[in-house]
Backbone as CSV, one residue per row, in Angstrom:
resi,resn,N_x,N_y,N_z,CA_x,CA_y,CA_z,C_x,C_y,C_z
1,MET,24.813,36.683,10.281,23.753,37.119,11.097,24.172,38.977,11.244
2,TYR,22.970,39.455,11.575,22.932,40.830,11.896,22.024,41.366,12.793
3,THR,22.238,42.270,13.753,21.578,42.745,14.668,20.138,44.166,14.180
4,MET,19.507,43.848,15.009,18.222,45.327,14.419,18.915,46.383,14.041
5,GLU,20.415,46.674,15.026,20.476,48.127,14.289,21.143,47.877,13.335
6,GLU,21.830,46.786,13.089,22.501,46.515,11.632,21.696,46.458,10.337
7,VAL,20.370,45.976,10.518,19.025,45.650,9.619,18.313,47.263,9.240
8,GLU,18.678,48.208,9.782,17.823,49.676,9.722,18.643,50.329,8.340
9,GLY,17.598,50.520,7.512,17.964,51.121,6.223,18.520,50.242,5.204
10,MET,18.582,48.814,5.652,19.148,47.722,4.884,18.026,47.708,3.782
11,TYR,18.320,47.031,2.561,17.504,46.297,1.395,17.100,44.750,1.753
12,LEU,16.037,44.410,2.398,15.699,43.396,3.059,14.936,42.650,1.453
13,PRO,15.461,41.613,0.931,15.014,41.080,-0.077,13.792,40.377,-0.306
14,LYS,12.893,40.917,-1.348,11.317,40.190,-1.347,11.361,38.430,-1.364
15,SER,10.339,38.361,-0.508,9.957,36.932,-0.315,8.772,36.710,-1.102
16,THR,8.518,35.457,-2.147,7.771,35.277,-3.067,6.847,34.198,-2.740
17,ILE,5.883,34.200,-2.831,5.013,32.990,-2.374,3.746,32.791,-3.294
18,PHE,4.015,31.346,-3.847,3.456,30.975,-5.144,2.030,29.924,-4.562
19,CYS,0.730,30.151,-4.909,0.213,28.752,-4.789,-1.104,29.318,-5.881
20,THR,-1.456,27.760,-5.935,-2.498,27.629,-6.971,-4.143,27.702,-6.409
21,SER,-4.267,27.741,-5.109,-5.644,27.782,-4.466,-5.711,28.906,-4.177
22,GLN,-7.407,29.405,-4.748,-7.726,30.302,-4.297,-7.985,30.760,-3.141
23,ASN,-8.454,29.542,-2.189,-8.637,29.818,-0.694,-7.290,29.658,0.119
24,ARG,-6.625,28.849,-0.399,-4.987,29.104,0.386,-4.480,30.784,-0.093
25,TYR,-4.539,30.978,-1.156,-4.041,32.215,-1.460,-4.809,33.283,-0.322
26,ASN,-6.112,33.339,-0.157,-6.699,34.450,0.833,-6.393,33.911,2.198
27,GLU,-6.190,32.824,2.343,-5.701,32.710,3.780,-4.550,33.116,4.191
28,ILE,-3.451,33.163,3.095,-1.837,33.755,3.417,-2.029,34.927,3.488
29,ILE,-3.239,35.714,2.334,-3.111,37.208,2.355,-3.360,37.607,4.029
30,GLY,-4.449,36.928,4.430,-5.084,37.296,6.083,-4.212,36.987,6.893
31,GLY,-3.191,35.906,6.768,-2.104,35.552,7.516,-1.118,36.641,8.104
32,PHE,-0.892,37.176,6.433,0.312,37.926,6.972,-0.039,39.627,7.277
33,ASN,-1.454,39.944,6.987,-2.205,41.266,7.269,-1.397,42.208,6.845
34,CYS,-0.755,42.123,5.545,0.106,43.216,4.912,0.857,43.916,5.876
35,GLU,1.511,42.664,6.902,2.388,43.524,7.793,4.335,43.862,7.184
36,LEU,4.214,43.024,6.007,5.442,43.136,5.481,5.515,43.482,4.136
37,ASP,5.812,44.626,3.614,5.825,44.943,2.600,6.452,44.504,1.366
38,ASN,7.583,43.779,1.610,8.402,43.194,1.035,8.267,41.409,0.633
39,VAL,6.829,41.084,1.267,6.319,39.928,0.884,5.513,39.863,-0.153
40,ASN,5.538,39.315,-1.755,4.720,39.193,-2.472,4.220,38.034,-2.661
41,LYS,2.666,37.932,-2.885,1.830,36.812,-3.187,1.387,36.561,-4.584
42,VAL,1.476,35.498,-5.289,1.111,35.264,-6.248,0.209,33.865,-6.819
43,LEU,-0.787,34.223,-7.008,-1.697,33.171,-7.643,-1.631,32.562,-8.901
44,VAL,-1.226,31.558,-9.090,-1.158,30.623,-10.199,-2.008,30.088,-10.589
45,ARG,-2.853,30.745,-11.469,-4.091,30.106,-12.348,-4.191,28.553,-12.710
46,ASP,-5.081,27.797,-12.917,-5.028,26.859,-13.723,-4.724,26.800,-15.079
47,GLU,-5.381,27.887,-15.693,-5.190,28.337,-17.304,-3.901,28.406,-17.296
48,PHE,-3.134,29.113,-16.420,-1.384,28.946,-16.692,-0.884,27.487,-17.444
49,LEU,-1.416,26.716,-17.131,-1.172,25.189,-17.221,-1.327,24.485,-18.735
50,ASN,-2.120,25.543,-19.286,-2.845,25.309,-20.939,-1.220,25.241,-21.453
51,GLU,-0.757,24.219,-22.354,0.415,24.178,-23.126,0.393,25.549,-24.187
52,ASP,-0.711,25.869,-24.564,-0.674,26.939,-25.550,-0.588,28.246,-24.893
53,ASN,-0.526,28.452,-23.527,-0.634,29.568,-22.940,0.709,29.637,-22.081
54,ILE,1.872,28.637,-22.198,3.112,28.582,-21.672,4.058,29.439,-22.218
55,GLU,4.062,30.056,-23.353,4.879,31.143,-23.841,4.425,32.331,-23.688
56,ARG,2.992,32.594,-23.978,2.494,33.932,-23.844,2.318,34.493,-22.662
57,ILE,1.962,33.042,-21.441,1.191,33.729,-20.337,2.656,33.723,-19.290
58,ILE,2.889,32.238,-19.197,3.694,31.764,-18.016,4.924,32.107,-18.067
59,TYR,6.004,32.284,-19.425,7.099,33.185,-19.079,7.211,34.441,-19.006
60,PRO,6.630,35.183,-19.119,6.480,36.851,-18.867,6.127,37.147,-17.396
61,SER,4.794,36.170,-17.189,4.627,36.337,-15.627,5.340,35.959,-14.317
62,ILE,5.349,34.652,-14.500,6.243,33.536,-13.517,7.579,34.392,-13.495
63,TYR,8.417,34.476,-14.765,9.999,34.865,-14.850,9.987,36.274,-13.998
64,LYS,8.718,37.190,-14.330,8.912,38.544,-13.215,8.833,38.196,-11.904
65,ALA,8.096,37.489,-11.765,7.892,37.452,-9.977,8.820,36.467,-9.842
66,VAL,9.372,35.736,-10.447,10.747,34.777,-9.732,11.709,35.932,-9.744
67,TYR,12.283,36.589,-10.746,13.279,36.994,-10.816,13.735,38.451,-9.752
68,GLN,12.212,38.870,-9.090,12.188,40.192,-8.618,12.244,39.976,-6.927
69,SER,12.502,38.341,-6.719,12.680,37.692,-5.432,14.191,37.474,-4.888
70,GLY,14.276,37.215,-3.772,14.925,37.318,-3.236,15.082,35.559,-2.818
71,VAL,13.682,35.007,-2.206,13.373,33.462,-1.993,12.218,33.221,-2.423
72,CYS,11.957,32.400,-3.421,10.317,31.776,-3.591,10.111,30.721,-2.777
73,TYR,8.786,30.835,-2.701,8.206,29.443,-1.281,6.951,29.342,-2.642
74,VAL,7.023,27.845,-2.713,5.722,27.406,-3.508,5.063,26.300,-2.681
75,ILE,3.512,26.647,-2.492,2.846,25.892,-1.691,2.275,24.645,-2.620
76,VAL,2.365,23.638,-2.128,2.092,22.244,-2.809,1.239,21.351,-2.087
77,ALA,0.022,21.065,-2.863,-0.768,19.795,-2.499,-0.539,18.527,-3.398
78,LEU,0.364,17.691,-2.550,0.899,16.525,-3.209,-0.108,15.574,-4.035
79,GLU,-1.550,15.613,-3.764,-2.587,15.236,-4.724,-2.613,15.747,-6.123
80,GLN,-2.390,17.366,-5.921,-2.549,17.787,-7.476,-1.518,18.025,-8.211
81,GLU,-1.869,17.393,-9.299,-0.635,17.532,-10.428,-0.167,18.474,-10.690
82,ARG,-0.984,19.771,-10.879,-0.640,20.981,-11.331,0.146,21.436,-10.247
83,ASP,0.292,21.300,-9.048,0.988,22.087,-7.905,2.447,21.580,-8.095
84,LEU,2.587,20.145,-8.298,4.178,19.565,-8.764,4.693,20.459,-10.084
85,LYS,4.024,20.235,-10.850,4.317,21.053,-12.588,4.733,22.480,-12.148
86,ILE,4.039,23.362,-11.337,4.141,24.829,-11.055,5.429,24.773,-10.328
87,ALA,5.821,23.923,-9.502,6.966,23.864,-8.774,8.174,23.461,-9.282
88,LYS,7.925,22.666,-10.143,9.139,22.241,-11.101,9.287,22.950,-11.983
89,TYR,8.582,23.894,-12.578,8.707,25.219,-13.674,9.046,26.345,-12.916
90,ILE,8.611,26.697,-11.671,9.185,27.822,-10.612,10.763,27.525,-10.432
91,TYR,11.339,26.199,-10.268,12.606,25.946,-9.723,13.295,26.099,-10.684
92,LYS,12.984,25.512,-12.331,13.819,25.892,-13.162,14.105,27.326,-13.801
93,ILE,13.261,28.331,-13.336,13.582,29.651,-13.490,14.471,30.022,-12.627
94,ALA,14.258,29.779,-11.612,14.953,30.216,-10.274,16.141,29.867,-10.078
95,LYS,16.580,28.517,-10.773,18.199,28.328,-10.814,18.881,29.181,-11.702
96,LYS,18.472,29.670,-13.055,19.220,30.153,-13.761,19.598,31.666,-13.127
97,LYS,19.020,32.088,-12.014,19.332,33.236,-11.184,19.935,32.889,-9.852
98,ASP,20.207,31.856,-9.517,20.412,31.209,-8.346,19.801,31.565,-7.303
99,ILE,18.216,31.671,-7.664,17.316,32.271,-6.391,16.860,30.886,-5.762
100,LEU,16.842,30.895,-4.142,16.419,29.966,-3.493,15.068,29.855,-3.938
101,THR,14.475,28.293,-4.045,13.129,27.927,-3.759,13.038,26.893,-3.097
102,ILE,12.077,27.071,-2.116,11.333,26.303,-1.019,10.310,26.241,-1.258
103,GLY,9.835,24.531,-1.270,8.695,24.149,-1.470,7.892,23.894,0.357
104,ILE,6.525,23.864,0.175,5.744,23.839,1.505,4.944,22.281,0.727
105,GLY,5.116,21.412,1.088,4.521,20.158,0.880,3.218,19.683,1.826
106,ILE,2.251,19.567,1.221,1.274,19.341,2.166,0.574,17.667,1.971
107,LYS,0.933,16.759,2.920,0.911,14.984,2.488,-0.625,15.255,3.205
108,PRO,-1.772,14.595,2.618,-3.388,14.558,3.187,-3.043,13.596,3.910
109,SER,-4.054,13.701,5.123,-4.252,12.603,6.160,-4.915,11.542,5.408
110,LEU,-4.876,10.251,5.900,-5.939,8.947,5.707,-7.060,9.500,5.364
111,SER,-8.100,10.092,6.244,-9.279,10.660,6.113,-9.517,11.435,5.048
112,GLN,-8.478,12.384,4.731,-8.585,13.225,3.441,-8.479,12.647,2.008
113,ASN,-7.382,11.688,2.248,-7.119,10.914,0.539,-6.795,9.739,1.029
114,LYS,-7.003,8.698,1.498,-6.425,7.430,1.731,-5.768,6.797,0.261
115,GLU,-6.280,6.457,-0.540,-6.029,6.311,-1.905,-4.609,7.033,-2.176
116,PHE,-4.411,8.065,-2.080,-3.520,8.789,-2.451,-2.171,8.579,-1.783
117,ARG,-2.580,8.733,-0.263,-1.617,9.007,0.569,-0.735,7.539,0.660
118,GLU,-1.078,6.389,0.607,-0.430,5.382,0.322,0.312,5.189,-0.942
119,SER,0.186,6.208,-1.708,1.003,6.057,-2.839,1.960,7.319,-3.525
120,CYS,1.997,8.178,-2.281,2.635,9.702,-2.543,3.859,9.718,-2.507
121,ASP,4.743,8.608,-1.899,6.225,8.955,-1.931,7.076,9.235,-3.127
122,SER,6.479,8.676,-3.936,7.538,8.800,-5.446,7.200,10.214,-5.706
123,ARG,6.146,10.969,-5.440,5.781,12.269,-5.863,6.735,13.362,-5.033
124,ILE,6.624,13.091,-3.559,7.686,13.290,-2.506,9.158,13.329,-3.062
125,ALA,9.709,12.442,-3.732,10.981,12.219,-3.854,11.270,13.268,-5.355
126,MET,9.941,12.963,-6.233,10.322,13.687,-7.717,10.449,15.145,-7.148
127,LEU,9.288,15.833,-6.095,9.461,17.127,-5.781,10.858,17.475,-5.207
128,LYS,11.405,16.775,-4.282,12.287,17.064,-3.485,13.448,17.323,-4.307
129,ASN,13.497,16.470,-5.404,14.654,16.776,-6.571,14.484,17.771,-7.419
130,ASN,13.461,18.564,-7.274,13.109,19.536,-8.088,12.843,20.641,-7.294
131,LEU,13.236,21.070,-6.020,13.373,22.265,-5.347,14.663,22.249,-4.687
132,ASP,14.723,23.522,-4.348,15.991,23.511,-3.225,15.856,22.608,-1.966
133,SER,14.729,22.684,-1.533,14.239,21.701,-0.453,13.253,21.759,-0.009
134,LEU,12.341,20.746,0.319,10.889,20.779,0.330,10.430,20.490,1.972
135,VAL,9.783,21.239,2.553,9.149,21.334,3.864,7.886,20.589,3.993
136,LEU,8.105,19.399,4.283,6.644,18.314,4.397,6.204,18.743,5.733
137,ILE,4.609,19.078,5.681,4.064,18.997,6.434,2.781,17.762,6.260
138,ASP,2.668,17.016,7.411,2.461,15.513,7.289,0.485,15.674,8.050
139,ASN,-0.349,15.936,7.478,-1.629,16.309,7.836,-1.938,15.069,8.658
140,GLU,-1.391,13.640,8.656,-1.899,12.655,9.587,-1.648,13.134,11.055
141,THR,-0.365,13.608,11.147,-0.130,14.190,12.713,-1.181,14.956,13.135
142,LEU,-2.177,15.554,12.309,-3.653,16.395,12.892,-4.531,15.521,13.358
143,THR,-4.538,14.276,13.295,-5.693,13.934,13.504,-5.624,13.283,14.695
144,ASN,-5.745,13.901,15.754,-5.480,13.651,17.389,-6.495,12.975,17.863
145,SER,-7.506,12.599,17.212,-8.780,11.946,18.077,-9.620,11.263,16.986
146,GLU,-10.536,10.470,17.282,-11.678,10.102,16.073,-12.366,10.933,15.979
147,ASN,-12.406,12.143,16.623,-13.234,13.055,16.297,-12.880,14.151,15.699
148,SER,-11.974,14.047,15.104,-11.226,14.978,14.527,-11.985,15.095,12.933
149,THR,-12.764,16.460,12.393,-13.351,16.494,11.328,-12.502,16.691,10.145
150,LEU,-12.743,16.823,8.661,-12.000,17.126,7.788,-11.564,18.682,8.187
151,TYR,-12.903,19.628,8.369,-12.800,20.876,8.635,-11.586,21.127,9.645
152,ASP,-11.383,20.388,10.683,-10.229,21.046,11.663,-9.156,20.508,11.155
153,ILE,-8.898,19.568,10.211,-7.375,19.061,9.533,-6.971,20.347,8.542
154,GLU,-8.114,20.902,8.088,-7.693,21.420,6.923,-7.219,23.048,7.492
155,LYS,-7.941,23.328,8.779,-7.693,24.398,9.146,-6.524,24.775,9.888
156,GLN,-6.274,23.290,10.507,-4.921,23.320,11.346,-3.728,23.477,10.288
157,SER,-4.174,22.551,9.000,-2.958,22.349,8.126,-2.903,23.903,7.687
158,SER,-3.971,24.773,7.288,-3.341,26.076,6.813,-2.803,26.808,7.837
159,ASP,-3.243,26.734,9.212,-2.533,27.478,10.090,-0.684,27.250,10.241
160,ASN,-0.688,26.130,9.761,0.806,25.184,9.744,1.307,25.954,8.658
161,VAL,0.926,25.781,7.333,1.618,26.301,6.219,1.434,27.853,6.408
162,ILE,1.079,28.779,6.950,1.473,30.034,7.464,2.175,30.202,8.237
163,ALA,2.428,29.594,9.695,3.383,29.399,10.558,4.753,29.080,9.797
164,THR,4.897,27.891,9.083,6.185,27.389,8.292,6.715,28.928,7.440
165,LEU,5.597,29.486,6.875,6.363,30.511,5.758,7.144,31.640,6.931
166,LYS,6.011,31.899,7.934,6.679,33.062,8.811,8.052,32.367,9.274
167,SER,8.327,31.376,9.682,9.221,30.776,10.620,10.709,30.833,9.331
168,MET,10.316,30.979,8.346,11.733,31.388,7.634,11.660,32.809,6.882
169,ILE,10.317,33.343,6.786,10.333,34.936,6.071,10.832,36.144,7.513
170,TYR,10.231,35.718,8.464,10.579,36.862,9.543,11.731,36.862,9.786
171,PRO,12.774,35.933,10.012,14.145,36.052,10.312,14.907,37.040,9.121
172,ILE,14.547,37.149,7.899,15.110,37.764,6.675,14.776,39.041,6.450
173,SER,13.093,39.212,7.112,12.498,40.352,6.277,11.824,41.077,7.833
174,LEU,11.738,40.605,8.969,11.505,41.639,9.680,12.381,42.244,10.861
175,PRO,12.787,43.261,10.566,13.528,43.963,11.678,13.306,43.292,13.106
176,GLY,14.441,42.286,13.686,14.586,41.894,15.062,15.700,42.195,16.064
177,VAL,15.350,41.310,16.877,16.854,40.826,17.733,17.857,40.611,16.862
178,VAL,17.434,39.540,16.489,18.292,39.178,15.856,18.081,38.587,14.356
179,ASN,18.475,38.987,13.184,18.190,38.599,11.719,18.955,37.498,11.312
180,ILE,18.680,36.968,10.333,19.825,36.154,9.381,19.651,36.590,7.800
181,GLU,20.546,36.473,7.342,20.882,36.467,5.564,20.230,35.820,5.057
182,VAL,19.987,35.945,3.573,19.511,34.842,2.693,20.278,34.008,2.230
183,SER,21.620,34.456,2.268,22.987,33.558,2.305,22.630,32.166,2.948
184,GLU,22.531,32.637,4.590,22.374,31.843,5.354,21.139,30.842,5.273
185,LEU,20.050,31.227,4.730,19.065,30.623,4.478,19.437,29.530,3.280
186,LYS,19.997,30.299,2.597,20.151,29.078,1.245,21.080,28.238,1.575
187,TYR,22.089,28.470,2.494,22.890,27.412,2.754,22.015,25.981,3.804
188,ILE,20.821,26.608,4.416,20.159,25.764,5.671,19.407,24.981,4.358
189,MET,18.833,25.591,3.625,17.466,25.198,2.711,18.032,24.410,1.133
190,SER,19.277,24.317,1.170,20.109,24.024,-0.468,20.124,22.322,0.061
191,GLY,20.319,21.779,-1.340,20.508,20.594,-1.411,19.805,19.614,-1.663
192,ASN,18.628,19.842,-2.332,17.491,18.918,-2.900,16.951,17.932,-1.635
193,THR,16.502,18.454,-0.730,16.811,17.648,0.700,15.454,17.830,1.246
194,LEU,14.667,17.118,2.172,13.693,17.122,2.879,13.924,17.999,3.984
195,ALA,12.643,18.872,4.439,12.822,19.458,5.995,11.346,19.150,6.474
196,TYR,11.696,19.204,7.830,10.100,19.163,8.535,10.292,20.551,9.727
197,ILE,9.106,20.969,10.351,8.985,21.894,10.731,8.552,21.586,12.312
198,GLY,8.801,22.475,13.310,8.462,22.062,14.616,7.928,23.437,15.683
199,PHE,6.803,23.241,15.937,6.020,24.472,16.678,6.106,24.364,18.219
200,GLY,6.392,25.450,19.016,5.819,25.461,20.637,5.914,26.810,21.028
201,SER,4.947,26.952,21.874,4.595,28.145,22.583,4.229,27.962,23.623
202,ALA,5.021,29.233,24.978,4.365,29.009,26.377,4.539,30.516,26.891
203,ARG,3.700,30.487,28.178,3.718,31.713,28.815,4.240,31.528,30.075
204,GLY,4.425,32.836,30.731,4.573,32.062,32.320,6.485,31.837,32.395
205,HIS,6.084,30.954,33.505,7.681,30.549,34.172,8.280,29.800,33.163
206,ASN,9.384,29.892,33.012,10.492,28.989,32.003,9.863,28.711,30.588
207,ARG,8.868,30.031,30.291,8.286,29.803,28.878,8.903,29.521,27.859
208,ALA,10.430,30.140,27.746,11.386,29.692,26.677,11.731,28.522,26.357
209,GLU,12.362,27.918,27.790,12.622,26.152,27.764,11.331,25.313,27.455
210,VAL,10.070,25.803,27.890,8.817,24.943,27.524,8.450,24.962,26.311
211,ALA,8.612,26.163,25.584,8.484,26.444,24.027,9.418,25.751,23.395
212,ALA,10.533,25.603,23.600,11.799,25.297,23.180,11.480,23.452,23.151
213,GLU,10.784,22.991,24.283,10.599,21.396,24.563,9.405,21.356,23.858
214,GLN,8.115,21.848,23.817,7.393,21.666,22.612,7.556,21.540,21.097
215,ALA,8.602,22.438,20.693,9.020,22.453,19.251,9.727,20.848,18.797
216,ILE,10.525,20.838,19.962,11.580,19.643,19.752,10.447,18.452,19.704
217,ASN,9.186,18.335,20.653,8.618,17.250,20.612,7.279,17.187,19.762
218,SER,7.703,18.312,18.978,6.274,18.865,17.716,5.836,17.121,17.159
219,LYS,4.664,17.112,16.833,4.476,15.916,16.042,4.593,15.746,14.543
220,LEU,4.612,17.261,14.051,4.997,17.876,12.778,6.674,17.599,12.603
221,LEU,7.357,17.035,13.428,8.640,16.623,13.341,8.764,15.173,13.117
222,VAL,8.263,14.634,12.144,7.951,13.147,12.096,9.312,12.165,11.917
223,GLU,10.414,13.133,11.619,11.961,12.494,11.609,12.099,12.955,12.794
224,PRO,13.299,12.278,13.656,13.831,12.911,14.840,14.805,14.457,14.712
225,LEU,14.928,15.079,15.363,15.162,16.029,15.238,17.083,15.411,14.913
226,LYS,17.563,15.237,15.587,18.708,14.665,15.609,19.211,13.931,14.392
227,ASN,18.573,13.763,12.996,18.989,13.274,12.294,18.660,14.203,11.013
228,ALA,18.084,15.597,11.369,18.572,16.747,10.685,20.219,17.123,10.748
229,THR,20.518,17.820,9.630,21.632,18.210,9.434,22.118,19.616,9.411
230,LYS,20.830,20.517,9.239,20.691,21.644,9.319,19.526,22.125,10.293
231,GLN,19.652,23.570,10.801,18.162,24.004,11.677,18.417,25.413,11.629
232,LEU,17.087,25.924,11.271,17.090,27.188,11.400,15.914,27.464,12.410
233,LEU,16.418,28.254,13.585,15.369,28.425,14.797,14.793,30.010,14.505
234,MET,13.404,30.145,14.798,12.986,31.081,14.592,12.124,31.323,16.285
235,ILE,12.744,32.699,16.805,12.239,32.954,18.448,11.224,34.053,18.345
236,GLU,10.001,34.388,18.531,8.911,35.020,18.380,8.718,35.264,19.899
237,GLY,8.574,36.637,20.283,8.242,36.978,21.579,7.926,38.536,21.771
238,GLY,7.205,38.758,22.791,6.424,40.109,22.947,7.696,40.803,23.477
239,PRO,7.572,42.416,23.875,8.570,43.358,24.350,9.039,42.626,25.422
240,SER,8.523,42.128,26.376,9.569,41.413,27.698,10.578,40.133,27.439
241,MET,10.438,39.430,26.323,11.531,38.592,26.080,12.887,39.101,25.804
242,ASP,13.608,38.720,26.616,15.105,38.935,26.722,16.050,37.990,26.287
243,LEU,17.437,38.379,25.961,18.460,37.867,25.525,18.852,36.602,26.113
244,MET,18.601,36.076,27.412,18.811,35.247,28.294,17.931,34.062,27.733
245,GLU,16.716,34.504,27.513,15.716,33.711,27.149,15.966,33.051,25.874
246,ILE,16.285,33.894,24.890,16.748,33.474,23.564,17.737,32.298,23.595
247,TYR,18.714,32.622,24.600,19.948,32.032,24.816,19.307,30.512,25.408
248,GLU,18.505,30.674,26.424,17.938,29.303,27.106,17.411,28.282,25.798
249,ALA,16.463,28.981,24.940,15.647,27.874,23.953,16.774,27.547,23.165
250,THR,17.702,28.527,22.575,18.312,27.772,21.659,19.606,26.959,22.078
251,LYS,19.847,27.015,23.656,20.902,26.037,24.003,19.907,24.811,24.162
252,LYS,18.727,24.666,24.698,18.019,23.213,24.769,17.840,22.970,23.427
253,ILE,17.507,23.515,22.171,17.304,22.755,21.388,18.650,22.183,20.689
254,SER,19.523,22.848,20.863,20.966,22.591,20.262,21.503,21.190,21.204
255,ASP,21.119,21.547,22.229,21.961,20.114,23.077,21.301,18.959,22.822
256,VAL,19.981,18.605,22.339,19.018,17.609,21.534,19.321,17.155,19.972
257,SER,20.191,18.217,19.450,20.487,17.748,18.257,21.850,17.334,17.886
258,GLU,22.230,16.624,17.015,23.649,15.748,16.740,24.105,16.508,15.432
259,CYS,23.656,17.650,14.950,24.164,18.191,14.077,25.308,19.321,14.201
260,ASP,26.437,19.932,13.629,27.393,20.860,14.157,26.644,21.980,14.483
261,ILE,27.099,22.404,15.127,26.859,23.853,15.883,26.624,24.533,14.606
262,ASN,27.410,24.836,13.909,27.936,26.138,12.987,26.650,25.860,12.206
263,ASN,26.005,24.724,12.180,24.856,24.422,10.964,23.489,24.729,11.727
264,ILE,23.503,25.510,13.124,21.941,25.961,13.563,22.120,27.072,14.050
265,PHE,21.324,27.838,13.154,20.986,29.032,12.705,19.843,29.825,13.320
266,PHE,19.945,31.074,14.005,18.721,31.179,14.888,18.272,32.765,14.500
267,GLY,17.016,33.076,14.377,16.253,34.359,14.369,15.572,34.851,15.397
268,ALA,15.687,36.167,15.982,14.589,36.433,17.142,13.935,37.641,17.180
269,VAL,12.577,37.674,16.929,11.766,39.052,16.710,11.007,39.081,17.607
270,ILE,10.509,40.414,17.673,9.403,40.902,18.608,8.222,41.211,17.999
271,ASN,7.223,40.571,18.962,5.767,40.820,18.090,5.045,41.594,19.479
272,GLU,4.351,42.383,19.548,4.156,43.253,20.817,2.779,42.294,21.322
273,ASP,1.760,41.989,19.945,0.773,41.454,20.331,1.118,39.994,20.932
274,LEU,2.158,39.503,21.146,2.499,38.245,21.506,2.760,38.288,23.129
275,LYS,2.966,39.705,24.052,2.554,40.213,25.147,3.874,38.944,25.970
276,ASN,2.863,38.291,26.691,3.797,37.493,27.760,4.020,36.008,27.184
277,GLU,3.981,35.938,25.908,4.121,34.522,25.131,5.287,34.653,24.194
278,ILE,5.760,33.202,24.269,7.197,33.215,22.975,6.720,31.934,22.302
279,ARG,7.200,32.400,21.329,6.625,31.026,20.436,8.385,30.473,19.408
280,ILE,8.509,29.533,19.275,9.262,28.991,18.637,9.048,27.930,17.835
281,SER,9.809,27.909,16.578,9.633,27.290,15.189,10.938,26.573,15.035
282,ILE,10.912,25.352,14.811,12.437,24.708,14.379,11.982,24.352,13.008
283,VAL,12.943,24.853,12.044,13.033,24.197,10.453,13.946,22.998,10.270
284,ALA,13.627,22.150,10.535,14.953,20.890,10.391,14.935,20.016,9.066
285,ALA,16.320,20.611,8.680,16.686,20.508,7.257,17.432,19.287,6.953
286,GLY,17.870,18.883,5.835,18.689,17.836,5.600,18.734,16.471,5.855
287,TYR,17.260,16.210,5.881,17.198,15.137,5.581,16.860,14.137,4.416
288,ASN,17.198,12.802,4.385,17.091,12.233,2.943,15.578,11.636,2.947
289,SER,15.525,11.267,1.652,14.204,10.899,1.166,13.742,9.329,1.783
290,GLU,14.416,8.743,2.290,14.448,7.029,2.486,13.053,6.822,3.445
291,ASN,12.483,7.713,4.518,11.724,7.327,5.240,10.821,8.656,4.858
292,VAL,9.500,8.945,3.825,9.042,9.627,3.909,7.511,9.301,4.022
């Protein structure tokens, strides 16, 4: 880890986000608001998957995007065959240069695609084995009432994808109170394993501990936090956030974890827009694929 003083003047590796959906691409553009110059966004169009275009189009365009990256993120809708092919292809290229490739896999809810959901475990297992790590977002956790509409689920899912990206990109790319190195992110997110994400936010009294508690109990953490072997914590707060609050949050999370304390890494960044709010994300990694 390194501090804000140490990060000034350093080269911060480029993070590249690959996605196939024009709508999701636009959402990611809007979600980052061009706040980080070293985050590259790539829209992989369907015609790139034409076998006749692989040598002529895919190789030069995708190779260049991957090789200019410190970390590659691939957004994958699990029911889309093209997304799986693209993720596998990017991983194959990245491995040649030991570039970290993280997939964010979106598992549809029953209301979105009941037939596919009941038979997608094999795709998750295949995808996990063709990425350094797969962060799985289960949209079924977003159906909190019978009145949940497809629009509500899609909106929350998109918000979760962007928040997941930020939880891994901010600590390495946004100068903060504490940053992590790409080598540390690679240690957490390597091994062809599954990962899950948990979010929490709070204001006012004991906000750091409350946000940590929410993240620990997040529905998106469909596997217990104690089963994770590695963790990345990202703590984001306004200018009033202090080191004691960062300590309280990390301690609360580490106290309920059963993984080695040396396998828990954290970054803390200041976001002036948050004012009195603290947001915490937990990327819990190192799960096996037995219960997906």
